[in-house]
Phi, psi and omega in degrees: 000319176300320182300314176299317177301312185295321186290331181277343179292132186280146177293156170298138177234153178236138175224135179300145186302318177298310177302318180301314181298315180298316186287325172296312179298319180295314178303315180298319180295326183277351188306316184284331180278320184219072189295327180297314186283325177302311178302315179299318178295315181299323175301319175296316181292322179296325177271358184280145172271116183275125183237162179296147185308315185283350185256003179278138183291149181296337184272009180259137181286118178239172173300125180096354177287148169260131194232129171251123187224159176242110173283169181294346177288340172103339180273115180297138181228149175234126183222164171245135182272118186226173172281155185310322182295339177258001180296138176201104183299330181294332177257018179056035178255110183251147185286145170298336182274010169270155175306318181288322176300315178296320178293329184285330189297130177086351180281156179244163178310133179094338182281156178229154179214149173263140181215158183249126180283167177302338178277357178093354183276143182271137179228168174226144175225157175231141182281127175263313185207149174231127175239136177271153177295152178295138176300145177302130178086359183272000000 
């Protein structure tokens, strides 16, 4: 019984202060249009450890990060986490307002999380690699 409880506990996540503030504002703005996903995002943001922008590790999923993960289906995938207006599945850019996008935010390389798809089925994924976008002018 303890193993099941332990497996369902969500991992510690870290979010940079600027991303956290933007995402809270975004979730609040989305509440009337997409209440379920706005609530799910707020739950993740509420449990996140908010850290100073410059002190977040490069292996932590942030907005704009390119993430390679292994879902429980076995096929390794690489996506970039973006705001809905920038989402483009053909370019592997997924929205923070998708169940998997919300699950990814704040995770670090090696962490795993259980998440629920839109069809209600529970899945698990593990972070294999996180790459941050190149700095402007770099």
